C-alpha positions as CSV (number, residue, x, y, z in Angstrom):
1,M,-0.4,-0.1,0.1
2,G,1.0,3.5,-0.8
3,E,2.1,5.6,1.9
4,Q,0.0,8.6,0.6
5,S,-3.0,6.1,1.6
6,I,-2.1,5.9,5.4
7,G,-3.8,8.7,6.9
8,K,-6.2,9.3,4.5
9,I,-10.0,9.1,5.7
10,R,-12.5,6.5,4.6
11,Q,-15.8,6.0,4.0
12,P,-17.8,4.9,7.5
13,I,-19.5,1.8,7.1
14,V,-23.0,2.0,7.9
15,T,-25.4,-0.8,8.7
16,V,-29.0,-0.8,7.8
17,L,-30.7,-3.2,10.4
18,G,-34.3,-3.5,11.6
19,H,-37.6,-5.9,11.9
20,V,-38.7,-7.6,8.7
21,D,-40.3,-6.2,5.9
22,H,-40.2,-2.5,8.1
23,G,-38.3,-1.3,4.8
24,K,-34.6,-1.6,5.3
25,T,-33.9,-2.4,1.3
26,T,-36.7,-0.3,-0.2
27,L,-35.1,2.4,1.9
28,L,-31.3,2.4,0.1
29,D,-33.6,1.0,-3.4
30,F,-35.0,4.6,-3.8
31,V,-31.2,5.8,-3.2
32,R,-29.7,3.1,-5.6
33,N,-32.7,3.5,-7.9
34,T,-32.7,-0.7,-8.5
35,V,-34.9,-2.6,-7.8
36,V,-33.3,-5.4,-5.3
37,A,-36.0,-5.7,-2.9
38,K,-38.6,-6.5,-5.8
39,K,-36.3,-9.4,-7.1
40,E,-35.8,-11.0,-3.2
41,A,-37.9,-13.8,-2.6
42,G,-40.3,-12.5,-0.7
43,R,-39.0,-8.9,-0.8
44,I,-37.1,-9.8,2.3
45,T,-33.5,-9.9,2.3
46,Q,-31.8,-13.3,1.4
47,D,-27.8,-12.3,1.7
48,I,-25.9,-8.9,2.4
49,G,-25.2,-6.3,-0.1
50,A,-23.0,-3.5,-0.2
51,T,-23.4,0.1,-1.4
52,D,-21.0,2.6,-1.9
53,V,-22.2,6.4,-2.2
54,K,-20.2,8.9,-2.6
55,I,-20.1,12.1,-1.5
56,S,-20.8,13.8,-4.7
57,A,-24.0,11.8,-4.7
58,I,-24.9,12.5,-1.5
59,L,-24.6,16.1,-1.9
60,D,-26.9,16.1,-4.4
61,I,-29.4,14.3,-2.5
62,A,-29.5,16.5,0.4
63,S,-28.1,19.9,-1.4
64,E,-30.3,22.5,0.8
65,Y,-28.7,21.2,4.2
66,L,-25.1,20.2,3.1
67,K,-24.3,23.0,1.0
68,N,-23.3,25.6,3.4
69,I,-20.6,22.9,4.9
70,K,-19.5,20.6,1.9
71,D,-16.3,22.3,1.7
72,K,-15.4,21.2,5.6
73,I,-16.9,17.7,5.0
74,K,-13.9,15.2,5.4
75,I,-15.7,11.4,4.4
76,P,-15.5,10.6,0.7
77,G,-19.0,8.7,0.8
78,L,-20.8,6.1,3.0
79,L,-20.8,2.3,2.3
80,F,-24.0,0.7,3.3
81,I,-24.1,-2.8,3.9
82,D,-27.9,-4.1,3.9
83,T,-27.9,-7.4,6.1
84,P,-30.3,-9.9,7.2
85,G,-30.9,-9.4,10.5
86,H,-27.6,-8.4,13.1
87,L,-25.1,-10.1,11.0
88,A,-23.0,-6.6,10.5
89,F,-22.3,-6.8,14.6
90,T,-22.0,-10.7,15.2
91,A,-20.8,-13.0,12.7
92,M,-18.4,-9.5,11.2
93,R,-16.2,-8.6,13.4
94,E,-12.9,-6.6,12.8
95,K,-10.4,-6.7,15.7
96,G,-11.4,-4.1,17.8
97,G,-15.4,-4.9,17.6
98,A,-18.2,-4.5,15.4
99,I,-17.3,-4.0,11.3
100,A,-19.8,-1.1,11.2
101,D,-19.0,2.6,12.2
102,L,-22.7,4.1,12.2
103,A,-26.4,2.2,11.5
104,I,-29.4,2.8,10.7
105,L,-32.0,1.2,12.7
106,V,-34.9,1.3,10.5
107,I,-38.8,0.8,12.2
108,D,-42.4,1.3,10.6
109,I,-44.3,4.1,11.9
110,N,-47.3,2.0,11.9
111,E,-46.1,-1.0,13.3
112,G,-43.3,-0.1,16.2
113,I,-40.8,-1.8,17.7
114,K,-41.1,-5.6,17.0
115,P,-39.0,-8.6,17.8
116,Q,-36.3,-7.6,15.7
117,T,-36.3,-4.3,16.4
118,E,-35.8,-4.9,20.3
119,E,-32.7,-7.4,19.2
120,S,-31.2,-4.8,17.0
121,L,-31.7,-2.3,19.8
122,K,-29.6,-4.6,22.4
123,I,-26.7,-5.1,20.2
124,L,-26.6,-1.2,19.4
125,R,-26.4,-0.9,22.9
126,K,-24.0,-3.3,23.4
127,F,-21.3,-2.2,21.2
128,R,-22.1,1.2,21.6
129,T,-22.6,1.6,17.9
130,P,-24.0,5.5,16.8
131,F,-27.4,4.9,15.4
132,V,-30.1,6.9,13.7
133,I,-34.0,5.8,13.8
134,A,-35.0,5.7,9.9
135,L,-39.0,5.8,11.0
136,T,-40.2,4.5,7.5
137,K,-43.8,4.1,5.7
138,I,-44.8,7.7,6.3
139,D,-46.5,7.6,3.3
140,K,-48.9,5.2,4.2
141,L,-50.6,7.1,7.5
142,P,-53.9,8.2,6.2
143,G,-54.4,11.0,4.4
144,W,-50.3,12.0,4.1
145,R,-49.5,13.9,1.3
146,N,-46.1,14.0,-0.6
147,T,-45.0,17.4,-1.8
148,G,-41.2,17.1,-2.4
149,K,-38.6,14.8,-0.6
150,D,-38.1,17.3,2.1
151,F,-39.9,16.0,5.5
152,L,-39.9,19.1,7.2
153,I,-41.3,21.1,4.2
154,N,-43.6,18.2,3.7
155,F,-45.2,18.2,7.6
156,R,-45.9,21.9,7.3
157,E,-48.3,20.8,4.3
158,Q,-50.4,18.3,6.3
159,S,-53.7,18.5,7.6
160,E,-54.6,18.7,11.4
161,H,-55.7,15.4,11.6
162,V,-52.6,13.9,9.8
163,K,-50.1,15.4,12.0
164,R,-52.0,14.4,15.4
165,E,-51.7,11.1,14.3
166,F,-48.0,11.4,13.1
167,Y,-47.6,12.8,16.4
168,E,-49.2,10.2,18.3
169,K,-47.5,7.5,16.5
170,L,-44.2,9.1,17.0
171,Y,-44.8,9.6,20.7
172,R,-45.9,5.9,21.1
173,I,-42.3,5.2,19.7
174,E,-40.5,7.2,21.8
175,G,-42.2,5.7,24.6
176,E,-41.0,2.5,23.7
177,L,-37.6,3.4,23.6
178,S,-37.1,5.2,26.0
179,N,-38.1,1.4,27.8
180,Y,-35.0,0.3,26.5
181,G,-33.0,3.2,27.8
182,F,-32.7,5.4,24.8
183,N,-34.0,9.1,24.7
184,S,-34.9,10.2,21.2
185,A,-36.5,13.0,19.4
186,I,-37.3,13.8,15.8
187,F,-34.1,15.3,14.3
188,S,-34.8,18.9,13.9
189,E,-35.7,18.9,17.5
190,I,-32.4,17.3,18.9
191,K,-30.1,20.0,20.6
192,D,-27.3,17.2,21.5
193,F,-26.5,14.2,19.6
194,T,-24.3,12.6,21.9
195,K,-27.9,12.2,24.6
196,E,-30.2,11.7,22.6
197,V,-31.3,9.6,19.1
198,A,-32.2,11.0,16.4
199,I,-35.5,9.6,14.6
200,V,-35.9,11.0,11.1
201,P,-39.5,10.2,9.2
202,C,-38.9,8.8,5.4
203,S,-40.3,6.8,2.8
204,G,-38.3,4.5,0.6
205,I,-41.3,4.6,-1.6
206,T,-41.7,8.4,-2.3
207,G,-37.7,9.0,-1.0
208,E,-39.2,11.7,1.4
209,G,-36.5,12.2,4.3
210,I,-33.8,11.0,2.4
211,P,-32.4,14.2,2.2
212,N,-33.1,14.4,6.2
213,L,-31.6,11.4,6.6
214,F,-28.3,11.8,4.8
215,T,-27.6,15.2,6.8
216,V,-28.2,13.8,9.7
217,L,-25.5,10.7,8.8
218,I,-23.4,12.9,7.6
219,G,-23.1,15.3,10.6
220,L,-22.5,12.1,12.6
221,S,-19.8,11.1,11.3
222,Q,-18.1,14.3,10.8
223,K,-18.3,14.9,14.5
224,F,-18.1,11.6,16.0
225,L,-16.2,9.3,13.5
226,V,-13.6,11.4,11.8
227,D,-11.0,10.4,14.2
228,K,-12.0,6.7,14.1
229,L,-11.8,6.6,10.1
230,K,-8.1,7.1,9.4
231,I,-6.8,4.5,7.3
232,S,-3.9,2.9,9.2
233,G,-2.3,0.0,7.3
234,K,-2.2,-2.9,5.2
235,G,-5.5,-3.8,3.7
236,K,-7.8,-5.5,6.2
237,G,-11.2,-6.9,5.8
238,V,-14.4,-9.4,6.1
239,I,-15.7,-12.1,3.9
240,L,-19.1,-11.1,3.2
241,E,-19.8,-14.5,0.7
242,L,-18.9,-17.0,-1.2
243,K,-19.9,-17.4,-5.1
244,K,-19.4,-19.7,-8.1
245,D,-20.6,-18.9,-11.5
246,E,-19.9,-19.6,-15.3
247,K,-18.0,-16.7,-16.3
248,L,-15.8,-16.1,-13.3
249,G,-15.6,-19.3,-11.6
250,N,-14.8,-19.2,-7.7
251,N,-15.1,-15.9,-6.3
252,M,-15.7,-14.2,-2.8
253,D,-17.9,-10.8,-1.4
254,V,-15.4,-8.9,0.8
255,I,-16.1,-5.4,2.8
256,L,-12.6,-4.3,2.5
257,Y,-12.5,-1.9,5.8
258,D,-9.1,-0.8,6.7
259,G,-5.9,-0.2,3.7
260,T,-5.8,-1.2,0.3
261,L,-6.1,-4.1,-1.6
262,K,-4.6,-4.7,-5.0
263,V,-4.0,-7.4,-7.9
264,G,-0.8,-9.9,-6.9
265,D,-1.5,-9.3,-2.6
266,E,-1.8,-12.3,-1.1
267,I,-3.9,-12.5,1.6
268,L,-3.8,-14.6,4.9
269,V,-7.7,-15.6,6.1
270,E,-7.9,-16.6,9.6
271,L,-9.8,-19.9,9.5
272,A,-9.0,-22.8,11.8
273,E,-6.7,-24.0,9.2
274,P,-5.3,-20.9,7.4
275,V,-6.0,-19.8,4.2
276,F,-3.8,-17.9,1.7
277,V,-5.2,-16.5,-1.2
278,K,-3.1,-15.1,-4.1
279,I,-5.7,-12.2,-5.7
280,R,-5.7,-12.4,-9.7
281,G,-8.9,-10.1,-10.0
282,L,-10.4,-7.3,-8.3
283,L,-14.1,-6.4,-9.4
284,K,-16.2,-3.2,-8.0
285,P,-20.1,-2.8,-8.7
286,S,-20.3,1.0,-10.2
287,S,-21.3,3.4,-7.6
288,L,-24.8,3.2,-6.3
289,Q,-25.3,-0.5,-7.2
290,D,-25.5,-3.1,-4.9
291,I,-22.7,-5.8,-5.1
292,R,-25.2,-9.0,-4.7
293,V,-27.1,-8.0,-8.1
294,E,-24.6,-6.1,-9.8
295,K,-24.1,-7.6,-13.5
296,K,-21.7,-5.5,-14.8
297,F,-18.4,-5.1,-12.8
298,V,-15.8,-3.4,-13.2
299,S,-12.6,-4.9,-13.3
300,I,-10.0,-2.6,-10.9
301,N,-6.2,-3.2,-10.2
302,K,-6.4,-1.6,-6.6
303,I,-9.1,-0.3,-4.3
304,S,-8.8,1.7,-0.9
305,A,-10.6,1.4,2.2
306,A,-13.9,1.3,3.0
307,A,-15.5,-0.6,0.0
308,G,-17.1,-3.9,-0.9
309,V,-15.4,-5.6,-3.7
310,K,-15.4,-8.8,-5.4
311,I,-12.3,-11.2,-5.3
312,I,-10.9,-13.8,-7.7
313,G,-8.0,-16.0,-6.9
314,K,-5.9,-19.1,-6.1
315,N,-7.7,-21.0,-2.9
316,V,-10.8,-18.6,-2.8
317,E,-13.0,-21.9,-2.9
318,K,-11.1,-23.0,0.8
319,V,-12.4,-20.0,2.5
320,L,-15.8,-19.3,4.6
321,A,-17.8,-16.4,5.1
322,G,-17.3,-14.5,8.6
323,A,-13.6,-15.0,8.1
324,N,-11.3,-12.0,8.9
325,F,-8.5,-11.6,6.4
326,Q,-5.1,-9.2,5.9
327,V,-2.5,-8.8,3.1
328,V,0.6,-10.4,4.1
329,N,3.7,-9.0,1.9
330,S,6.6,-11.5,2.5
331,K,7.3,-15.2,3.9
332,A,8.8,-13.2,7.0
333,E,5.5,-12.2,7.8
334,K,3.6,-14.7,7.0
335,E,5.1,-16.8,9.2
336,K,4.9,-14.1,12.0
337,L,1.3,-13.2,11.3
338,L,0.9,-17.5,11.8
339,K,2.2,-17.6,15.4
340,E,0.4,-14.5,16.5
341,L,-3.3,-16.0,15.1
342,K,-2.5,-19.4,16.6
343,K,-1.5,-18.0,20.0
344,E,-5.0,-15.4,19.8
345,Q,-6.9,-18.6,18.6
346,I,-5.4,-20.4,22.0
347,S,-6.0,-16.8,24.1
348,K,-9.5,-16.8,22.9
349,E,-10.6,-20.2,23.5
350,I,-12.5,-22.0,26.0
351,E,-11.4,-25.4,27.1
352,E,-13.0,-27.7,29.8
353,Q,-15.4,-25.8,32.2
354,T,-17.0,-28.2,34.6
355,E,-20.1,-27.7,32.9
356,G,-21.7,-25.8,29.9
357,I,-22.6,-26.1,26.0
358,I,-20.0,-26.1,23.4
359,L,-19.6,-23.6,21.2
360,R,-17.8,-24.7,17.1
361,A,-16.9,-22.0,14.8
362,S,-14.9,-21.5,11.0
363,N,-12.4,-18.7,12.4
364,L,-11.9,-16.6,15.3
365,G,-14.1,-14.0,14.5
366,G,-16.7,-16.3,14.1
367,L,-16.0,-17.7,17.6
368,E,-15.5,-14.3,19.1
369,A,-18.9,-13.4,17.6
370,L,-20.5,-16.6,19.0
371,I,-18.8,-16.5,22.7
372,N,-20.0,-12.5,23.1
373,L,-23.6,-13.8,21.5
374,F,-23.9,-16.5,24.3
375,E,-23.1,-14.3,26.9
376,G,-24.7,-15.1,30.1
377,V,-25.0,-18.9,29.1
378,R,-22.2,-21.6,30.7
379,I,-20.3,-22.7,27.9
380,K,-18.3,-26.2,28.7
381,R,-15.5,-25.7,25.7
382,A,-15.4,-23.2,22.3
383,K,-13.2,-24.1,19.6
384,I,-12.2,-23.3,16.4
385,G,-12.9,-26.0,14.0
386,P,-15.5,-28.6,13.3
387,P,-16.6,-30.8,16.8
388,T,-14.6,-33.5,17.4
389,K,-15.0,-37.3,18.9
390,E,-14.5,-35.9,22.3
391,D,-17.1,-32.9,22.3
392,I,-19.8,-35.9,21.9
393,I,-18.2,-37.6,24.7
394,A,-17.8,-34.1,26.8
395,L,-21.3,-33.2,26.5
396,E,-22.9,-37.3,27.6
397,S,-21.8,-36.0,31.1
398,V,-23.5,-32.7,31.6
399,S,-26.8,-31.8,33.0
400,P,-29.6,-31.8,30.5
401,E,-29.9,-28.3,29.6
402,N,-26.4,-28.1,29.0
403,K,-26.6,-30.9,26.5
404,V,-25.5,-29.1,23.4
405,L,-23.6,-28.7,20.6
406,I,-23.7,-25.5,18.4
407,C,-21.7,-25.4,14.8
408,F,-21.2,-21.7,13.1
409,N,-20.4,-22.4,9.8
410,V,-18.6,-25.7,10.2
411,E,-19.3,-28.9,9.1
412,N,-20.3,-31.7,11.3
413,P,-19.2,-34.9,11.3
414,F,-21.1,-36.3,14.6
415,R,-24.6,-35.0,13.6
416,D,-26.4,-38.6,13.9
417,V,-24.0,-40.1,16.7
418,A,-24.9,-36.5,18.9
419,N,-28.8,-37.1,18.0
420,S,-28.6,-40.6,19.2
421,K,-26.8,-39.7,22.4
422,G,-29.6,-37.2,23.3
423,I,-27.3,-34.1,22.4
424,K,-28.9,-31.0,20.9
425,V,-27.0,-29.9,17.8
426,I,-27.7,-26.4,16.5
427,E,-25.4,-25.4,13.2
428,G,-25.7,-23.2,10.3
429,N,-24.3,-19.8,8.9
430,I,-26.6,-17.0,10.4
431,I,-25.4,-17.0,13.5
432,Y,-28.3,-14.8,15.8
433,K,-30.5,-17.8,14.1
434,L,-28.1,-20.6,16.6
435,F,-28.9,-18.2,19.1
436,E,-32.8,-18.1,18.8
437,E,-32.6,-21.7,18.4
438,F,-30.6,-22.3,21.3
439,E,-33.3,-20.0,23.4
440,E,-36.3,-21.6,21.7
441,W,-34.8,-24.8,22.5
442,R,-34.5,-24.2,25.9
443,E,-37.9,-23.0,26.9
444,E,-39.1,-26.4,25.4
445,L,-36.9,-28.2,27.7
446,K,-37.9,-25.4,30.8
447,R,-41.6,-26.4,29.5
448,K,-41.4,-30.1,29.3
449,E,-39.2,-30.3,32.8
450,E,-41.9,-28.4,34.3
451,E,-44.6,-30.8,32.9
452,A,-42.5,-33.6,34.2
453,R,-42.2,-32.2,37.6
454,K,-45.7,-31.4,37.9
455,Q,-46.8,-35.5,36.7
456,K,-43.9,-36.5,39.3
457,M,-45.3,-33.6,42.3
458,K,-47.3,-35.5,45.3
459,K,-50.9,-35.8,45.1
460,I,-52.5,-34.9,48.2
461,A,-56.4,-35.2,49.0
462,K,-59.3,-35.0,51.5
463,I,-61.9,-36.9,50.9
464,K,-65.1,-37.7,52.4
465,L,-67.0,-41.3,52.8
466,L,-70.8,-40.7,50.9
467,K,-73.4,-41.9,53.1
468,G,-75.4,-44.7,51.4
469,F,-72.7,-45.5,48.8
470,V,-71.2,-48.4,50.3
471,F,-70.7,-50.7,47.4
472,R,-68.7,-53.6,49.8
473,Q,-67.6,-54.0,53.1
474,S,-64.6,-55.6,53.0
475,N,-61.9,-57.5,50.9
476,P,-61.7,-54.9,49.1
477,A,-64.0,-52.4,51.0
478,I,-65.6,-50.5,48.5
479,V,-67.3,-47.2,49.0
480,G,-68.5,-44.0,46.9
481,I,-66.5,-40.6,47.9
482,E,-66.1,-37.2,47.0
483,V,-63.1,-34.9,47.0
484,L,-63.4,-31.8,48.9
485,A,-59.7,-30.7,48.1
486,G,-56.9,-31.3,46.1
487,I,-56.0,-34.9,43.9
488,L,-56.8,-38.0,44.8
489,E,-54.2,-40.4,43.2
490,E,-54.3,-44.1,42.6
491,G,-52.2,-45.3,45.4
492,A,-52.7,-43.1,48.2
493,K,-52.2,-44.1,51.0
494,L,-55.3,-42.7,53.6
495,I,-54.8,-41.2,57.5
496,N,-57.9,-40.3,59.5
497,K,-58.0,-36.8,61.5
498,E,-56.4,-38.4,64.2
499,G,-53.0,-39.2,62.0
500,K,-54.0,-43.1,62.2
501,L,-52.8,-45.0,58.4
502,I,-56.2,-46.6,57.1
503,G,-54.8,-48.0,54.1
504,K,-54.4,-47.5,50.3
505,V,-56.3,-46.8,47.7
506,E,-56.0,-49.4,45.1
507,Q,-58.2,-48.7,41.9
508,I,-60.8,-45.7,41.2
509,Q,-63.6,-45.7,39.4
510,R,-66.0,-43.4,38.0
511,E,-69.2,-43.9,36.2
512,G,-68.1,-47.6,35.8
513,K,-64.5,-46.7,34.2
514,T,-61.2,-47.1,36.0
515,I,-59.1,-43.8,36.4
516,K,-55.9,-43.1,37.4
517,R,-56.7,-39.5,39.6
518,L,-59.8,-37.7,40.8
519,E,-59.9,-33.9,40.9
520,K,-61.8,-31.8,43.6
521,D,-65.3,-31.8,43.7
522,G,-64.8,-34.8,41.7
523,R,-67.4,-37.8,43.0
524,G,-66.6,-41.6,42.4
525,A,-65.6,-44.9,44.2
526,I,-62.6,-46.3,45.6
527,S,-61.2,-49.8,46.8
528,I,-59.5,-50.0,49.9
529,P,-57.9,-53.9,50.8
530,K,-57.3,-54.5,54.3
531,V,-60.5,-52.2,56.0
532,T,-64.0,-53.1,57.0
533,I,-66.1,-50.8,56.6
534,G,-67.9,-50.0,59.9
535,R,-64.9,-50.8,62.0
536,Q,-62.0,-48.9,60.9
537,I,-64.0,-46.6,58.7
538,K,-67.5,-45.4,58.4
539,E,-69.9,-43.5,56.0
540,E,-69.3,-39.8,56.2
541,D,-65.6,-40.0,57.8
542,I,-63.2,-37.6,56.3
543,L,-59.6,-39.0,55.4
544,Y,-56.5,-37.3,54.2
545,S,-53.5,-38.6,51.9
546,Y,-50.4,-39.3,54.0
547,I,-46.9,-37.6,53.3
548,S,-43.6,-38.4,54.7
549,R,-41.9,-35.2,56.2
550,E,-39.3,-35.0,53.3
551,E,-42.5,-34.9,51.4
552,Y,-44.2,-32.4,52.9
553,R,-40.7,-30.2,52.9
554,E,-40.7,-30.9,49.0
555,L,-44.3,-29.8,48.5
556,K,-44.1,-26.6,50.3
557,N,-42.0,-25.1,47.7
558,Y,-44.7,-25.9,44.6
559,E,-47.2,-23.4,43.7
560,E,-49.8,-25.9,42.4
561,V,-50.3,-27.4,45.9
562,D,-53.4,-26.4,48.1
563,K,-51.5,-25.1,50.5
564,E,-54.2,-24.9,53.0
565,L,-54.8,-28.9,52.7
566,L,-50.5,-29.5,52.8
567,E,-51.1,-27.0,56.2
568,E,-54.0,-29.0,57.7
569,I,-52.2,-32.6,56.9
570,K,-49.3,-31.3,58.5
571,E,-50.9,-30.5,61.6
572,I,-52.7,-33.7,61.7
573,L,-49.4,-35.3,61.0
574,N,-47.6,-33.1,63.6
575,Y,-44.7,-32.5,61.5
576,L,-42.6,-29.5,62.5
């Protein structure tokens, strides 16, 4: 890389995130003047896009707001990443943290905060990423009139009832945001952008609010990011996606976040088994086009950060999405980097905690992201590379809630073996979905354990022998009963009011059918061996379930137990 590149200001990397179908891609489409959203299945972003917007284009879009400061703007533009969910913050990571410098959180004004919005807010807070809220779909408000691209001018032209509805929805969303610890306000009312999140109402259909959105993004970049955006050294980046087509063969889309790449460079891809790729070609989409759909790429010899670029080269087919890479310039540097990578890998890996799940990832960045994402979950082992036989053996001895193997972007040769041993296997290449599936599985496990616990819980009952319903006096005694409290279960031992053991319920019948239990207010007939009605028990007697002292102590912890009945039995048995 030429010395003249060091110290230059690069584009901020801006990720666009939010709930499904709140208008993320449509918003960028208006800027790109493309139809990416319409070409996608279900109009939902299926992969990662990178769009380079030069400062000249931004000045055209937001000329009214930026014309007075255009000579002071230092950044060369903005590089947008349109991601599925939270990929730019979790799977795609550079050494110092999330790859994104800025974020746009898209919220539909008519729907407000949804589950993925909530997840986005948690991640934005975690990484302390400056962000702006694009309050989309204002064109869908009943009666809204679009007269131009500037939101503030348009808003003045709206009728009073439309303004009222707008403010009702805006204040509701501001209230929801405050519940997550964010103070927010419409962008035109903010005095201090360090204390409040700017809300920019806009539409990806009409383009309204887009000039205002770009003005806020440029303002935030100029004020808070310029010192962080200096190109500091050789080329470094993250692999977005691997592709193969008839014309280009194997190729990969990458984000270059520092330094320079040029044809002929060799890059080290940081995987469990590091891969060296010799760059044979660099292809870049034309400005304002999305790297996912651009068909006419421009061949270039050199590119500087920040940029989305397609790489053709030797060994491309061996790399994996989400891996970090950097340029190596000599054999000595190659050896040094390999040692550093191995040392860093060992320092980041977790080995042999007594309890916990096992994490596996294809590269160091992915492993860091997994560990970060599963913060608060006990981790037994976290390593780079595919799972091993030792992982399976280790998971056999852990508690049920930790019998989990998470595989991010790695092959799993032990899937069937793990399943046969009751180990939950969760695998895939979209990192936040791994965590979502893990949470769902644990919730289901808790539900099943709770159900099993309730089934095993000792049932207690208070019953009355009904007058006139003695069907057999003995061998066994059969008598009609009513359950006054609790649940009478087959096999229950019965005591009288003095605490004397009477006998055991051998069978319960109701309406001619044998049943396992009879609930409160239920009537049926029970058979009790080794007692005679008229001697040990008689009609209209009140009987209780017998419980041991240990069973009493355990039952005190169950919310479902009739506490009044439990205390009554305790008094009869004289337990402390």
